[in-house]
Jmol script that loads the backbone (N, CA, C; Angstrom):
load data "model"
ATOM      1  N   MET A   1      22.503  14.307  14.806  1.00  0.00           N
ATOM      2  CA  MET A   1      20.895  13.986  14.971  1.00  0.00           C
ATOM      3  C   MET A   1      20.450  13.380  13.532  1.00  0.00           C
ATOM      4  N   ILE A   2      20.212  12.577  13.535  1.00  0.00           N
ATOM      5  CA  ILE A   2      19.585  12.102  11.953  1.00  0.00           C
ATOM      6  C   ILE A   2      18.344  12.256  11.811  1.00  0.00           C
ATOM      7  N   SER A   3      17.770  13.054  10.882  1.00  0.00           N
ATOM      8  CA  SER A   3      16.666  13.282  10.378  1.00  0.00           C
ATOM      9  C   SER A   3      15.768  12.420   9.965  1.00  0.00           C
ATOM     10  N   GLY A   4      14.596  12.364   9.874  1.00  0.00           N
ATOM     11  CA  GLY A   4      13.378  11.186   9.106  1.00  0.00           C
ATOM     12  C   GLY A   4      13.638  11.017   7.687  1.00  0.00           C
ATOM     13  N   SER A   5      13.890  12.015   7.041  1.00  0.00           N
ATOM     14  CA  SER A   5      14.134  12.053   5.395  1.00  0.00           C
ATOM     15  C   SER A   5      15.650  11.348   5.070  1.00  0.00           C
ATOM     16  N   ILE A   6      16.669  11.220   5.713  1.00  0.00           N
ATOM     17  CA  ILE A   6      17.741  10.625   5.787  1.00  0.00           C
ATOM     18  C   ILE A   6      17.508   9.248   6.123  1.00  0.00           C
ATOM     19  N   PHE A   7      17.119   8.889   6.901  1.00  0.00           N
ATOM     20  CA  PHE A   7      16.765   7.906   7.569  1.00  0.00           C
ATOM     21  C   PHE A   7      15.847   6.976   6.658  1.00  0.00           C
ATOM     22  N   LEU A   8      14.786   7.829   5.967  1.00  0.00           N
ATOM     23  CA  LEU A   8      14.076   6.737   5.236  1.00  0.00           C
ATOM     24  C   LEU A   8      14.507   6.677   3.649  1.00  0.00           C
ATOM     25  N   GLY A   9      15.579   7.424   3.284  1.00  0.00           N
ATOM     26  CA  GLY A   9      16.476   7.231   2.040  1.00  0.00           C
ATOM     27  C   GLY A   9      17.405   6.579   2.097  1.00  0.00           C
ATOM     28  N   MET A  10      17.515   5.490   3.222  1.00  0.00           N
ATOM     29  CA  MET A  10      18.631   4.414   3.267  1.00  0.00           C
ATOM     30  C   MET A  10      18.211   3.062   3.534  1.00  0.00           C
ATOM     31  N   ILE A  11      16.815   2.925   2.964  1.00  0.00           N
ATOM     32  CA  ILE A  11      16.103   1.621   2.815  1.00  0.00           C
ATOM     33  C   ILE A  11      17.267   0.612   1.806  1.00  0.00           C
ATOM     34  N   GLY A  12      17.589  -0.362   2.204  1.00  0.00           N
ATOM     35  CA  GLY A  12      18.135  -1.169   1.337  1.00  0.00           C
ATOM     36  C   GLY A  12      17.712  -2.634   1.297  1.00  0.00           C
ATOM     37  N   PRO A  13      18.513  -3.746   0.504  1.00  0.00           N
ATOM     38  CA  PRO A  13      17.606  -4.769   0.097  1.00  0.00           C
ATOM     39  C   PRO A  13      17.574  -5.506   1.486  1.00  0.00           C
ATOM     40  N   TRP A  14      18.204  -5.426   2.437  1.00  0.00           N
ATOM     41  CA  TRP A  14      18.301  -6.127   3.776  1.00  0.00           C
ATOM     42  C   TRP A  14      17.088  -5.605   4.676  1.00  0.00           C
ATOM     43  N   GLN A  15      17.107  -4.603   4.621  1.00  0.00           N
ATOM     44  CA  GLN A  15      15.810  -3.998   5.395  1.00  0.00           C
ATOM     45  C   GLN A  15      14.570  -4.523   4.701  1.00  0.00           C
ATOM     46  N   ILE A  16      14.341  -4.575   3.487  1.00  0.00           N
ATOM     47  CA  ILE A  16      13.199  -4.729   2.798  1.00  0.00           C
ATOM     48  C   ILE A  16      13.149  -6.317   3.109  1.00  0.00           C
ATOM     49  N   ALA A  17      14.322  -7.299   3.079  1.00  0.00           N
ATOM     50  CA  ALA A  17      13.855  -8.726   3.508  1.00  0.00           C
ATOM     51  C   ALA A  17      13.587  -8.805   4.700  1.00  0.00           C
ATOM     52  N   LEU A  18      14.077  -8.002   5.688  1.00  0.00           N
ATOM     53  CA  LEU A  18      13.580  -7.963   7.182  1.00  0.00           C
ATOM     54  C   LEU A  18      12.085  -7.897   7.216  1.00  0.00           C
ATOM     55  N   ILE A  19      11.793  -6.945   6.721  1.00  0.00           N
ATOM     56  CA  ILE A  19      10.234  -6.463   6.618  1.00  0.00           C
ATOM     57  C   ILE A  19       9.245  -7.598   6.253  1.00  0.00           C
ATOM     58  N   VAL A  20       9.703  -8.270   4.997  1.00  0.00           N
ATOM     59  CA  VAL A  20       8.785  -9.042   4.475  1.00  0.00           C
ATOM     60  C   VAL A  20       8.990 -10.531   5.444  1.00  0.00           C
ATOM     61  N   VAL A  21      10.340 -10.742   6.190  1.00  0.00           N
ATOM     62  CA  VAL A  21      10.187 -12.081   7.269  1.00  0.00           C
ATOM     63  C   VAL A  21       9.321 -11.548   8.417  1.00  0.00           C
ATOM     64  N   LEU A  22       9.336 -10.353   8.816  1.00  0.00           N
ATOM     65  CA  LEU A  22       8.558  -9.899   9.965  1.00  0.00           C
ATOM     66  C   LEU A  22       6.990 -10.144   9.496  1.00  0.00           C
ATOM     67  N   ILE A  23       6.436  -9.505   8.162  1.00  0.00           N
ATOM     68  CA  ILE A  23       5.358  -9.936   7.883  1.00  0.00           C
ATOM     69  C   ILE A  23       4.851 -11.376   7.855  1.00  0.00           C
ATOM     70  N   LEU A  24       5.526 -12.044   7.380  1.00  0.00           N
ATOM     71  CA  LEU A  24       5.359 -13.668   7.393  1.00  0.00           C
ATOM     72  C   LEU A  24       5.304 -14.218   8.336  1.00  0.00           C
ATOM     73  N   LEU A  25       5.714 -13.494   9.479  1.00  0.00           N
ATOM     74  CA  LEU A  25       6.003 -14.099  11.053  1.00  0.00           C
ATOM     75  C   LEU A  25       4.749 -13.776  11.649  1.00  0.00           C
ATOM     76  N   LEU A  26       4.285 -12.611  11.482  1.00  0.00           N
ATOM     77  CA  LEU A  26       3.132 -11.811  11.869  1.00  0.00           C
ATOM     78  C   LEU A  26       1.880 -12.508  11.396  1.00  0.00           C
ATOM     79  N   PHE A  27       1.864 -12.280  10.159  1.00  0.00           N
ATOM     80  CA  PHE A  27       0.394 -12.900   9.608  1.00  0.00           C
ATOM     81  C   PHE A  27       0.658 -14.317   9.008  1.00  0.00           C
ATOM     82  N   GLY A  28       1.479 -14.883   8.802  1.00  0.00           N
ATOM     83  CA  GLY A  28       1.409 -16.295   8.316  1.00  0.00           C
ATOM     84  C   GLY A  28       1.295 -16.405   6.498  1.00  0.00           C
ATOM     85  N   GLY A  29       1.765 -17.649   5.935  1.00  0.00           N
ATOM     86  CA  GLY A  29       1.720 -17.479   4.532  1.00  0.00           C
ATOM     87  C   GLY A  29       0.259 -17.542   4.128  1.00  0.00           C
ATOM     88  N   LYS A  30      -0.530 -18.288   4.953  1.00  0.00           N
ATOM     89  CA  LYS A  30      -2.061 -18.331   4.487  1.00  0.00           C
ATOM     90  C   LYS A  30      -2.977 -16.943   4.308  1.00  0.00           C
ATOM     91  N   LYS A  31      -2.608 -16.180   5.632  1.00  0.00           N
ATOM     92  CA  LYS A  31      -3.336 -14.928   5.774  1.00  0.00           C
ATOM     93  C   LYS A  31      -2.891 -13.558   4.619  1.00  0.00           C
ATOM     94  N   ILE A  32      -1.398 -13.926   3.784  1.00  0.00           N
ATOM     95  CA  ILE A  32      -1.246 -12.943   3.037  1.00  0.00           C
ATOM     96  C   ILE A  32      -2.070 -12.687   1.912  1.00  0.00           C
ATOM     97  N   PRO A  33      -2.173 -13.690   1.097  1.00  0.00           N
ATOM     98  CA  PRO A  33      -3.090 -13.615   0.108  1.00  0.00           C
ATOM     99  C   PRO A  33      -4.329 -13.149   0.247  1.00  0.00           C
ATOM    100  N   GLU A  34      -5.004 -13.426   1.643  1.00  0.00           N
ATOM    101  CA  GLU A  34      -6.117 -13.087   1.600  1.00  0.00           C
ATOM    102  C   GLU A  34      -5.803 -11.043   2.131  1.00  0.00           C
ATOM    103  N   LEU A  35      -4.790 -10.537   2.729  1.00  0.00           N
ATOM    104  CA  LEU A  35      -4.470  -9.504   2.802  1.00  0.00           C
ATOM    105  C   LEU A  35      -4.335  -8.471   1.639  1.00  0.00           C
ATOM    106  N   MET A  36      -3.442  -9.103   0.816  1.00  0.00           N
ATOM    107  CA  MET A  36      -3.594  -8.642  -0.678  1.00  0.00           C
ATOM    108  C   MET A  36      -4.793  -8.490  -1.665  1.00  0.00           C
ATOM    109  N   ARG A  37      -5.463  -9.434  -1.539  1.00  0.00           N
ATOM    110  CA  ARG A  37      -6.778  -9.322  -2.088  1.00  0.00           C
ATOM    111  C   ARG A  37      -7.672  -8.064  -1.427  1.00  0.00           C
ATOM    112  N   GLY A  38      -7.645  -8.220  -0.379  1.00  0.00           N
ATOM    113  CA  GLY A  38      -8.422  -7.033   0.375  1.00  0.00           C
ATOM    114  C   GLY A  38      -7.930  -5.393   0.202  1.00  0.00           C
ATOM    115  N   LEU A  39      -6.645  -5.602  -0.008  1.00  0.00           N
ATOM    116  CA  LEU A  39      -5.808  -4.447  -0.520  1.00  0.00           C
ATOM    117  C   LEU A  39      -6.234  -4.000  -1.907  1.00  0.00           C
ATOM    118  N   GLY A  40      -6.019  -4.937  -2.789  1.00  0.00           N
ATOM    119  CA  GLY A  40      -6.490  -4.764  -4.159  1.00  0.00           C
ATOM    120  C   GLY A  40      -7.884  -4.053  -4.419  1.00  0.00           C
ATOM    121  N   SER A  41      -8.982  -4.802  -3.303  1.00  0.00           N
ATOM    122  CA  SER A  41     -10.206  -4.506  -3.892  1.00  0.00           C
ATOM    123  C   SER A  41     -10.474  -3.046  -3.317  1.00  0.00           C
ATOM    124  N   GLY A  42      -9.956  -2.707  -2.267  1.00  0.00           N
ATOM    125  CA  GLY A  42     -10.022  -1.431  -1.664  1.00  0.00           C
ATOM    126  C   GLY A  42      -9.328  -0.342  -2.596  1.00  0.00           C
ATOM    127  N   ILE A  43      -8.211  -0.705  -3.418  1.00  0.00           N
ATOM    128  CA  ILE A  43      -7.459   0.130  -4.071  1.00  0.00           C
ATOM    129  C   ILE A  43      -8.495   0.414  -5.618  1.00  0.00           C
ATOM    130  N   LYS A  44      -8.910  -0.904  -5.878  1.00  0.00           N
ATOM    131  CA  LYS A  44      -9.863  -0.516  -6.966  1.00  0.00           C
ATOM    132  C   LYS A  44     -11.255   0.265  -6.669  1.00  0.00           C
ATOM    133  N   GLU A  45     -11.789  -0.061  -5.366  1.00  0.00           N
ATOM    134  CA  GLU A  45     -12.908   1.001  -5.133  1.00  0.00           C
ATOM    135  C   GLU A  45     -12.708   2.279  -5.268  1.00  0.00           C
ATOM    136  N   PHE A  46     -11.423   2.559  -4.676  1.00  0.00           N
ATOM    137  CA  PHE A  46     -10.957   4.311  -4.677  1.00  0.00           C
ATOM    138  C   PHE A  46     -10.848   4.639  -5.723  1.00  0.00           C
ATOM    139  N   LYS A  47     -10.155   3.873  -6.966  1.00  0.00           N
ATOM    140  CA  LYS A  47     -10.172   4.313  -8.225  1.00  0.00           C
ATOM    141  C   LYS A  47     -11.639   4.544  -8.758  1.00  0.00           C
ATOM    142  N   ASP A  48     -12.506   3.606  -8.576  1.00  0.00           N
ATOM    143  CA  ASP A  48     -13.765   3.698  -9.097  1.00  0.00           C
ATOM    144  C   ASP A  48     -14.482   5.215  -8.575  1.00  0.00           C
ATOM    145  N   ALA A  49     -14.415   5.148  -7.164  1.00  0.00           N
ATOM    146  CA  ALA A  49     -14.956   6.277  -6.905  1.00  0.00           C
ATOM    147  C   ALA A  49     -14.303   7.452  -7.391  1.00  0.00           C
ATOM    148  N   SER A  50     -12.983   7.884  -7.577  1.00  0.00           N
ATOM    149  CA  SER A  50     -12.291   9.164  -7.995  1.00  0.00           C
ATOM    150  C   SER A  50     -12.636   9.302  -9.349  1.00  0.00           C
ATOM    151  N   LYS A  51     -13.113   8.404 -10.312  1.00  0.00           N
ATOM    152  CA  LYS A  51     -13.445   8.526 -11.471  1.00  0.00           C
ATOM    153  C   LYS A  51     -14.939   8.888 -11.637  1.00  0.00           C
ATOM    154  N   GLU A  52     -15.727   8.307 -10.656  1.00  0.00           N
ATOM    155  CA  GLU A  52     -17.127   8.935 -10.452  1.00  0.00           C
ATOM    156  C   GLU A  52     -17.336  10.361 -10.345  1.00  0.00           C
ATOM    157  N   GLU A  53     -16.093  10.910  -9.539  1.00  0.00           N
ATOM    158  CA  GLU A  53     -16.164  12.302  -9.002  1.00  0.00           C
ATOM    159  C   GLU A  53     -15.894  12.904 -10.328  1.00  0.00           C
ATOM    160  N   ASP A  54     -14.525  12.671 -10.917  1.00  0.00           N
ATOM    161  CA  ASP A  54     -14.121  13.326 -11.779  1.00  0.00           C
ATOM    162  C   ASP A  54     -15.500  13.472 -13.277  1.00  0.00           C
ATOM    163  N   GLU A  55     -16.122  12.261 -13.256  1.00  0.00           N
ATOM    164  CA  GLU A  55     -17.116  12.347 -14.473  1.00  0.00           C
ATOM    165  C   GLU A  55     -18.325  13.392 -13.683  1.00  0.00           C
ATOM    166  N   GLU A  56     -18.676  13.570 -12.771  1.00  0.00           N
ATOM    167  CA  GLU A  56     -19.446  14.627 -12.072  1.00  0.00           C
ATOM    168  C   GLU A  56     -19.004  15.983 -12.280  1.00  0.00           C
ATOM    169  N   ASN A  57     -17.777  16.173 -11.887  1.00  0.00           N
ATOM    170  CA  ASN A  57     -17.077  17.237 -12.204  1.00  0.00           C
ATOM    171  C   ASN A  57     -17.215  17.789 -13.734  1.00  0.00           C
ATOM    172  N   VAL A  58     -16.760  17.129 -14.594  1.00  0.00           N
ATOM    173  CA  VAL A  58     -16.839  17.259 -15.660  1.00  0.00           C
ATOM    174  C   VAL A  58     -18.454  17.608 -16.143  1.00  0.00           C
ATOM    175  N   LYS A  59     -19.405  16.817 -15.886  1.00  0.00           N
ATOM    176  CA  LYS A  59     -20.713  17.121 -16.299  1.00  0.00           C
ATOM    177  C   LYS A  59     -21.325  18.584 -15.804  1.00  0.00           C
ATOM    178  N   GLU A  60     -20.790  18.875 -14.246  1.00  0.00           N
ATOM    179  CA  GLU A  60     -21.035  20.256 -14.105  1.00  0.00           C
ATOM    180  C   GLU A  60     -20.550  21.141 -14.818  1.00  0.00           C
ATOM    181  N   LYS A  61     -19.440  21.312 -15.443  1.00  0.00           N
ATOM    182  CA  LYS A  61     -18.981  22.249 -16.186  1.00  0.00           C
ATOM    183  C   LYS A  61     -19.369  22.573 -17.418  1.00  0.00           C
TER     184      LYS A  61
END
end "model"
wireframe off; spacefill off
backbone 0.3
color backbone group
């Protein structure tokens, strides 16, 4: 029986290439930049929110 941690550790270049091809087929070449832009803005908002929370914690002390 193969555990999940062993399976995840065996990801190689062929598996990554297959995932990239599947993403291209599902979303198309034109949608991927829009998806990445949305992902980037989401990460930026998360970082900004975490910085604000850290600043609030420092002010309280």
